[in-house]
DSSP file (Angstrom, degrees, kcal/mol; ACC not computed):
  #  RESIDUE AA STRUCTURE BP1 BP2  ACC     N-H-->O    O-->H-N    N-H-->O    O-->H-N    TCO  KAPPA ALPHA  PHI   PSI    X-CA   Y-CA   Z-CA
    1    1 A M     >        0   0    0      0, 0.0     4,-2.7     0, 0.0     5,-0.2   0.000 360.0 360.0 360.0 -29.3   22.7  -25.1  -14.5
    2    2 A R  H  >  +     0   0    0      1,-0.2     4,-2.5     2,-0.2     5,-0.2   0.905 360.0  51.9 -61.8 -40.0   24.4  -22.0  -13.1
    3    3 A A  H  > S+     0   0    0      1,-0.2     4,-2.0     2,-0.2    -1,-0.2   0.891 111.5  47.5 -62.6 -38.8   21.0  -20.6  -12.1
    4    4 A I  H  > S+     0   0    0      2,-0.2     4,-2.2     1,-0.2    -2,-0.2   0.902 111.5  49.9 -69.4 -41.0   20.1  -23.8  -10.3
    5    5 A E  H  X S+     0   0    0     -4,-2.7     4,-1.8     2,-0.2    -2,-0.2   0.892 111.4  48.8 -64.4 -38.7   23.5  -23.9   -8.5
    6    6 A E  H  X S+     0   0    0     -4,-2.5     4,-2.1     2,-0.2    -1,-0.2   0.879 109.3  52.9 -68.5 -36.1   23.1  -20.3   -7.4
    7    7 A L  H  X S+     0   0    0     -4,-2.0     4,-2.7     2,-0.2    -2,-0.2   0.899 105.5  55.0 -62.0 -40.3   19.6  -21.1   -6.1
    8    8 A E  H  X S+     0   0    0     -4,-2.2     4,-2.0     1,-0.2    -2,-0.2   0.912 108.0  48.3 -60.2 -42.5   21.1  -24.0   -4.1
    9    9 A G  H  X S+     0   0    0     -4,-1.8     4,-2.0     2,-0.2    -1,-0.2   0.897 111.0  50.8 -63.4 -40.3   23.5  -21.6   -2.5
   10   10 A A  H  X S+     0   0    0     -4,-2.1     4,-2.5     1,-0.2    -2,-0.2   0.884 108.0  52.9 -64.5 -38.4   20.6  -19.2   -1.7
   11   11 A L  H  X S+     0   0    0     -4,-2.7     4,-2.6     2,-0.2    -1,-0.2   0.896 106.6  52.7 -63.9 -39.4   18.7  -22.1   -0.2
   12   12 A D  H  X S+     0   0    0     -4,-2.0     4,-2.0     2,-0.2    -2,-0.2   0.924 111.4  46.3 -60.4 -43.8   21.6  -22.9    2.1
   13   13 A R  H  X S+     0   0    0     -4,-2.0     4,-2.4     1,-0.2    -2,-0.2   0.885 111.6  52.3 -65.1 -37.6   21.6  -19.2    3.2
   14   14 A S  H  X S+     0   0    0     -4,-2.5     4,-2.6     2,-0.2    -2,-0.2   0.889 107.1  51.9 -65.3 -39.3   17.9  -19.4    3.7
   15   15 A I  H  X S+     0   0    0     -4,-2.6     4,-2.2     2,-0.2    -1,-0.2   0.916 109.4  50.4 -62.3 -42.8   18.2  -22.5    5.8
   16   16 A E  H  X S+     0   0    0     -4,-2.0     4,-2.0     1,-0.2    -2,-0.2   0.922 111.6  47.6 -60.7 -44.0   20.7  -20.7    8.0
   17   17 A M  H  X S+     0   0    0     -4,-2.4     4,-2.5     1,-0.2    -2,-0.2   0.882 108.9  55.0 -64.8 -37.3   18.4  -17.7    8.3
   18   18 A S  H  X S+     0   0    0     -4,-2.6     4,-2.5     2,-0.2    -1,-0.2   0.900 107.0  50.0 -62.5 -40.8   15.5  -20.1    9.2
   19   19 A H  H  X S+     0   0    0     -4,-2.2     4,-1.9     1,-0.2    -1,-0.2   0.911 111.3  48.8 -63.0 -41.8   17.6  -21.6   12.0
   20   20 A R  H  X S+     0   0    0     -4,-2.0     4,-2.2     2,-0.2    -2,-0.2   0.884 110.8  50.9 -65.1 -38.3   18.3  -18.1   13.3
   21   21 A M  H  X S+     0   0    0     -4,-2.5     4,-2.5     2,-0.2    -2,-0.2   0.908 108.7  50.9 -65.6 -41.8   14.6  -17.2   13.1
   22   22 A K  H  X S+     0   0    0     -4,-2.5     4,-2.1     1,-0.2    -1,-0.2   0.883 109.4  51.7 -62.9 -37.0   13.6  -20.3   15.0
   23   23 A Q  H  X S+     0   0    0     -4,-1.9     4,-2.1     2,-0.2    -1,-0.2   0.923 110.2  48.4 -62.9 -44.9   16.2  -19.3   17.6
   24   24 A R  H  X S+     0   0    0     -4,-2.2     4,-2.6     1,-0.2    -2,-0.2   0.888 108.6  54.0 -63.9 -39.6   14.7  -15.9   17.9
   25   25 A I  H  X S+     0   0    0     -4,-2.5     4,-2.6     1,-0.2    -1,-0.2   0.919 108.4  49.5 -60.7 -44.0   11.2  -17.3   18.1
   26   26 A A  H  X S+     0   0    0     -4,-2.1     4,-2.4     1,-0.2    -1,-0.2   0.904 111.0  49.8 -61.8 -41.3   12.3  -19.5   21.1
   27   27 A E  H  X S+     0   0    0     -4,-2.1     4,-2.3     2,-0.2    -2,-0.2   0.901 111.1  49.0 -64.5 -40.8   13.8  -16.4   22.7
   28   28 A L  H  X S+     0   0    0     -4,-2.6     4,-2.6     2,-0.2    -2,-0.2   0.907 110.7  50.4 -65.4 -41.2   10.6  -14.4   22.2
   29   29 A R  H  X S+     0   0    0     -4,-2.6     4,-2.8     2,-0.2    -2,-0.2   0.925 110.4  50.3 -61.0 -44.3    8.5  -17.2   23.7
   30   30 A E  H  X S+     0   0    0     -4,-2.4     4,-1.7     1,-0.2    -2,-0.2   0.931 111.5  47.6 -58.8 -46.9   10.8  -17.4   26.7
   31   31 A A  H  <>S+     0   0    0     -4,-2.3     5,-2.7     1,-0.2     4,-0.2   0.910 112.8  48.1 -63.1 -42.8   10.6  -13.7   27.3
   32   32 A R  H ><5S+     0   0    0     -4,-2.6     3,-1.5     1,-0.2    -1,-0.2   0.905 109.5  53.0 -65.1 -40.3    6.8  -13.7   27.0
   33   33 A A  H 3<5S+     0   0    0     -4,-2.8    -1,-0.2     1,-0.3    -2,-0.2   0.830 107.4  52.5 -63.3 -31.2    6.5  -16.7   29.3
   34   34 A A  T 3<5S-     0   0    0     -4,-1.7    -1,-0.3    -5,-0.2    -2,-0.2   0.479 122.7-109.8 -82.4  -2.4    8.6  -14.7   31.8
   35   35 A G  T < 5 +     0   0    0     -3,-1.5    -3,-0.2     1,-0.3    -2,-0.1   0.586  67.6 147.9  87.2  10.5    6.2  -11.8   31.5
   36   36 A T      < -     0   0    0     -5,-2.7    -1,-0.3    -6,-0.2    -2,-0.1  -0.682  45.6-127.4 -81.3 125.7    8.5   -9.5   29.6
   37   37 A P    >>  -     0   0    0      0, 0.0     4,-1.9     0, 0.0     3,-1.6  -0.329  16.7-116.3 -71.7 155.6    6.6   -7.3   27.2
   38   38 A L  H 3> S+     0   0    0      1,-0.3     4,-2.5     2,-0.2    -2,-0.0   0.842 111.9  68.1 -59.0 -34.6    7.7   -7.1   23.5
   39   39 A R  H 34 S+     0   0    0      1,-0.2    -1,-0.3     2,-0.2    -3,-0.0   0.734 110.8  35.3 -61.4 -19.6    8.5   -3.4   23.9
   40   40 A E  H <> S+     0   0    0     -3,-1.6     4,-0.6     2,-0.1    -1,-0.2   0.760 119.8  48.4 -97.5 -34.2   11.4   -4.5   26.1
   41   41 A T  H >X S+     0   0    0     -4,-1.9     3,-0.7     2,-0.2     4,-0.7   0.947 106.6  51.5 -74.2 -50.6   12.3   -7.8   24.4
   42   42 A V  H >< S+     0   0    0     -4,-2.5     3,-1.4     1,-0.3    -1,-0.1   0.901 105.8  53.2 -61.9 -45.3   12.5   -6.7   20.7
   43   43 A P  H 34 S+     0   0    0      0, 0.0    -1,-0.3     0, 0.0    -2,-0.2   0.800 111.3  48.6 -61.3 -24.5   14.9   -3.7   21.2
   44   44 A R  H << S+     0   0    0     -3,-0.7    -2,-0.2    -4,-0.6    -3,-0.1   0.551  86.3 114.4 -88.8  -7.9   17.3   -6.0   23.1
   45   45 A E  S << S-     0   0    0     -3,-1.4     4,-0.1    -4,-0.7     2,-0.0  -0.356  75.3-110.3 -63.8 139.4   17.2   -8.6   20.3
   46   46 A S        -     0   0    0      2,-0.1    -1,-0.1     1,-0.1    -2,-0.1  -0.364  55.2 -65.2 -69.4 153.8   20.4   -9.1   18.5
   47   47 A R  S    S+     0   0    0      2,-0.1     2,-0.1    -3,-0.1    -1,-0.1  -0.593 112.9  47.0 -88.8 148.8   20.6   -7.9   14.9
   48   48 A P  S    S-     0   0    0      0, 0.0    -2,-0.1     0, 0.0     5,-0.0   0.582  90.5-134.4 -72.4 150.4   19.2   -8.6   12.4
   49   49 A L     >  -     0   0    0     -2,-0.1     4,-2.5     1,-0.1     5,-0.2  -0.180  24.0-102.9 -65.3 163.0   15.8   -8.7   14.1
   50   50 A L  H  > S+     0   0    0      1,-0.2     4,-2.3     2,-0.2     5,-0.2   0.915 124.2  49.5 -53.2 -47.5   13.4  -11.6   13.4
   51   51 A V  H  > S+     0   0    0      1,-0.2     4,-2.0     2,-0.2    -1,-0.2   0.844 109.8  51.9 -66.0 -31.9   11.4   -9.4   11.0
   52   52 A Q  H  > S+     0   0    0      2,-0.2     4,-2.7     1,-0.2    -1,-0.2   0.906 109.3  49.1 -69.4 -41.2   14.5   -8.4    9.2
   53   53 A L  H  X S+     0   0    0     -4,-2.5     4,-2.7     2,-0.2     5,-0.2   0.899 110.1  52.2 -62.6 -40.3   15.6  -12.0    8.8
   54   54 A L  H  X S+     0   0    0     -4,-2.3     4,-2.3    -5,-0.2    -2,-0.2   0.925 112.2  44.8 -62.4 -45.8   12.1  -12.9    7.5
   55   55 A T  H  X S+     0   0    0     -4,-2.0     4,-2.6     2,-0.2     5,-0.2   0.932 114.0  49.3 -63.6 -46.6   12.3  -10.1    4.9
   56   56 A E  H  X S+     0   0    0     -4,-2.7     4,-2.3     1,-0.2    -2,-0.2   0.905 111.7  48.8 -61.4 -42.7   15.8  -10.9    3.8
   57   57 A S  H  X S+     0   0    0     -4,-2.7     4,-2.3     2,-0.2     5,-0.2   0.927 112.4  47.8 -64.2 -45.5   15.0  -14.6    3.4
   58   58 A G  H  X S+     0   0    0     -4,-2.3     4,-2.4    -5,-0.2    -2,-0.2   0.919 113.2  47.9 -61.2 -44.5   11.9  -13.9    1.4
   59   59 A N  H  X S+     0   0    0     -4,-2.6     4,-2.5     2,-0.2    -1,-0.2   0.887 110.1  53.2 -64.0 -39.7   13.7  -11.5   -0.9
   60   60 A L  H  X S+     0   0    0     -4,-2.3     4,-2.2    -5,-0.2     5,-0.3   0.946 112.8  42.0 -61.2 -50.0   16.6  -13.9   -1.4
   61   61 A L  H  X S+     0   0    0     -4,-2.3     4,-2.6     1,-0.2     5,-0.2   0.877 113.6  53.2 -67.6 -37.4   14.3  -16.8   -2.5
   62   62 A Q  H  X S+     0   0    0     -4,-2.4     4,-2.3    -5,-0.2    -1,-0.2   0.934 110.3  48.1 -61.1 -45.9   12.2  -14.5   -4.6
   63   63 A S  H  X S+     0   0    0     -4,-2.5     4,-1.6     1,-0.2    -2,-0.2   0.944 118.1  37.6 -62.2 -51.3   15.3  -13.1   -6.4
   64   64 A Y  H  X S+     0   0    0     -4,-2.2     4,-2.2     1,-0.2    -1,-0.2   0.845 114.2  56.8 -72.7 -32.6   16.9  -16.5   -7.2
   65   65 A G  H  X S+     0   0    0     -4,-2.6     4,-2.6    -5,-0.3    -1,-0.2   0.904 105.8  50.9 -63.5 -41.3   13.5  -18.1   -7.9
   66   66 A T  H  X S+     0   0    0     -4,-2.3     4,-2.6    -5,-0.2     5,-0.2   0.912 109.5  50.5 -61.2 -43.2   12.7  -15.6  -10.5
   67   67 A R  H  X S+     0   0    0     -4,-1.6     4,-2.7     1,-0.2    -1,-0.2   0.914 111.2  47.7 -63.3 -42.1   16.1  -16.2  -12.2
   68   68 A V  H  X S+     0   0    0     -4,-2.2     4,-3.0     2,-0.2     5,-0.3   0.926 112.2  49.7 -65.4 -44.0   15.5  -20.0  -12.2
   69   69 A R  H  X S+     0   0    0     -4,-2.6     4,-2.6     2,-0.2     5,-0.2   0.930 113.8  45.8 -59.5 -45.3   12.0  -19.6  -13.6
   70   70 A R  H  X S+     0   0    0     -4,-2.6     4,-2.3     2,-0.2    -2,-0.2   0.938 115.6  45.7 -63.3 -47.3   13.2  -17.3  -16.4
   71   71 A T  H  X S+     0   0    0     -4,-2.7     4,-2.2    -5,-0.2    -2,-0.2   0.915 115.4  46.2 -63.9 -43.8   16.2  -19.5  -17.2
   72   72 A E  H  X S+     0   0    0     -4,-3.0     4,-2.6    -5,-0.2     5,-0.2   0.901 111.3  51.9 -68.1 -40.1   14.1  -22.7  -17.2
   73   73 A A  H  X S+     0   0    0     -4,-2.6     4,-2.3    -5,-0.3    -2,-0.2   0.923 111.3  48.0 -61.0 -43.8   11.3  -21.1  -19.3
   74   74 A R  H  X S+     0   0    0     -4,-2.3     4,-2.5    -5,-0.2    -1,-0.2   0.903 111.9  49.1 -64.4 -41.5   13.8  -20.0  -21.9
   75   75 A A  H  X S+     0   0    0     -4,-2.2     4,-1.7     2,-0.2    -2,-0.2   0.928 112.4  47.5 -65.2 -44.3   15.5  -23.4  -22.1
   76   76 A L  H  <>S+     0   0    0     -4,-2.6     5,-2.3     1,-0.2    -2,-0.2   0.892 112.2  50.2 -63.9 -39.2   12.1  -25.2  -22.5
   77   77 A Y  H ><5S+     0   0    0     -4,-2.3     3,-1.6    -5,-0.2    -2,-0.2   0.913 109.2  50.8 -65.5 -42.8   11.1  -22.7  -25.2
   78   78 A R  H 3<5S+     0   0    0     -4,-2.5    -1,-0.2     1,-0.3    -2,-0.2   0.828 106.4  57.0 -62.4 -31.0   14.4  -23.2  -27.0
   79   79 A E  T 3<5S-     0   0    0     -4,-1.7    -1,-0.3    -5,-0.2    -2,-0.2   0.387 129.7 -93.6 -84.7   4.8   13.8  -27.0  -26.8
   80   80 A G  T < 5S+     0   0    0     -3,-1.6    -3,-0.2     1,-0.3     2,-0.1   0.400  76.7 138.4 107.4  -4.1   10.4  -26.6  -28.6
   81   81 A L      < -     0   0    0     -5,-2.3    -1,-0.3     1,-0.1     2,-0.1  -0.482  50.0-124.0 -72.4 147.4    7.8  -26.2  -25.9
   82   82 A T     >  -     0   0    0     -2,-0.1     4,-2.4     1,-0.1     5,-0.2  -0.404  21.9-109.3 -83.5 166.7    5.1  -23.6  -26.6
   83   83 A M  H  > S+     0   0    0      1,-0.2     4,-2.6     2,-0.2     5,-0.1   0.880 121.1  53.9 -62.6 -37.0    4.3  -20.8  -24.2
   84   84 A D  H  > S+     0   0    0      2,-0.2     4,-2.2     1,-0.2    -1,-0.2   0.910 108.6  48.3 -63.6 -41.8    1.0  -22.5  -23.4
   85   85 A E  H  > S+     0   0    0      2,-0.2     4,-2.3     1,-0.2    -2,-0.2   0.915 113.0  47.4 -64.9 -43.0    2.8  -25.7  -22.5
   86   86 A I  H  X S+     0   0    0     -4,-2.4     4,-2.7     2,-0.2     5,-0.2   0.908 109.6  54.2 -64.7 -40.7    5.3  -23.9  -20.3
   87   87 A A  H  X>S+     0   0    0     -4,-2.6     5,-2.0     1,-0.2     4,-1.6   0.918 109.3  47.7 -59.8 -43.6    2.5  -22.0  -18.6
   88   88 A R  H  <5S+     0   0    0     -4,-2.2    -1,-0.2     2,-0.2    -2,-0.2   0.922 112.7  49.0 -63.4 -43.4    0.7  -25.2  -17.8
   89   89 A L  H  <5S+     0   0    0     -4,-2.3    -2,-0.2     1,-0.2    -1,-0.2   0.920 117.8  39.9 -60.6 -44.0    3.9  -26.7  -16.4
   90   90 A F  H  <5S-     0   0    0     -4,-2.7    -1,-0.2    -5,-0.1    -2,-0.2   0.638 106.7-123.6 -82.7 -15.7    4.7  -23.6  -14.2
   91   91 A G  T  <5S+     0   0    0     -4,-1.6     2,-0.2     1,-0.3    -3,-0.2   0.853  74.1 110.0  73.6  34.1    1.1  -23.0  -13.2
   92   92 A V  S   <S-     0   0    0     -5,-2.0    -1,-0.3    -6,-0.2     2,-0.1  -0.727  72.9 -82.9-129.0 179.0    1.1  -19.5  -14.5
   93   93 A T     >  -     0   0    0     -2,-0.2     4,-1.8     1,-0.1     5,-0.1  -0.414  34.0-116.0 -81.8 161.7   -0.5  -17.6  -17.4
   94   94 A R  H  > S+     0   0    0      1,-0.2     4,-2.5     2,-0.2     5,-0.1   0.856 117.9  58.7 -61.8 -35.2    0.8  -17.6  -20.9
   95   95 A Q  H  > S+     0   0    0      1,-0.2     4,-2.1     2,-0.2    -1,-0.2   0.872 103.1  51.5 -63.3 -37.3    1.3  -13.8  -20.5
   96   96 A R  H  > S+     0   0    0      2,-0.2     4,-2.3     1,-0.2    -1,-0.2   0.913 109.9  49.2 -66.3 -41.7    3.6  -14.5  -17.5
   97   97 A V  H  X S+     0   0    0     -4,-1.8     4,-2.4     1,-0.2    -2,-0.2   0.915 108.8  53.4 -62.7 -42.3    5.6  -16.9  -19.6
   98   98 A S  H  X S+     0   0    0     -4,-2.5     4,-1.7     1,-0.2    -1,-0.2   0.910 108.9  49.1 -58.5 -42.3    5.8  -14.4  -22.4
   99   99 A A  H  X S+     0   0    0     -4,-2.1     4,-1.2     1,-0.2    -1,-0.2   0.895 109.9  51.4 -64.6 -40.1    7.2  -11.8  -19.9
  100  100 A L  H  < S+     0   0    0     -4,-2.3     3,-0.2     1,-0.2    -2,-0.2   0.897 111.0  48.8 -62.5 -39.6    9.8  -14.4  -18.6
  101  101 A L  H  < S+     0   0    0     -4,-2.4    -1,-0.2     1,-0.2    -2,-0.2   0.805 117.5  38.7 -72.4 -30.2   10.9  -15.0  -22.2
  102  102 A R  H  < S+     0   0    0     -4,-1.7    -1,-0.2    -5,-0.2    -2,-0.2   0.516  77.7 127.1-101.4  -4.1   11.3  -11.4  -23.2
  103  103 A D    ><  -     0   0    0     -4,-1.2     3,-0.8    -3,-0.2    -4,-0.0  -0.353  46.9-156.7 -57.9 118.9   12.7  -10.0  -20.0
  104  104 A P  T 3  S+     0   0    0      0, 0.0    -1,-0.2     0, 0.0    -3,-0.0   0.490  71.8  91.2 -79.6  -2.2   15.9   -8.1  -21.1
  105  105 A R  T 3         0   0    0      1,-0.3    -2,-0.1     0, 0.0    -3,-0.0   0.713 360.0 360.0 -69.0 -18.1   17.6   -8.2  -17.7
  106  106 A E    <         0   0    0     -3,-0.8    -1,-0.3   -36,-0.0    -3,-0.0   0.416 360.0 360.0-108.0 360.0   19.4  -11.5  -18.5
């Protein structure tokens, strides 16, 4: 449950970043509509830049998503599901499930 709770916190941060990205998109649209080129708009953009927020958000979800997949795969395996069954549930290969189960990082 801890992995899921931590994912929930990451999702909250991701939602906040999404709101900031939408704000930046609106600002970029406004600037373009006013005829301001990107070479002038982007350097004046407050930090983090839109592209930085996008990268950070993606990395955040990838990191916590991996942890949840690994934790859930291990729990299902302990409860008796086979690697093939978990692979079908997750929509991945049996080899990927095997990697999730043996990953020593956790």
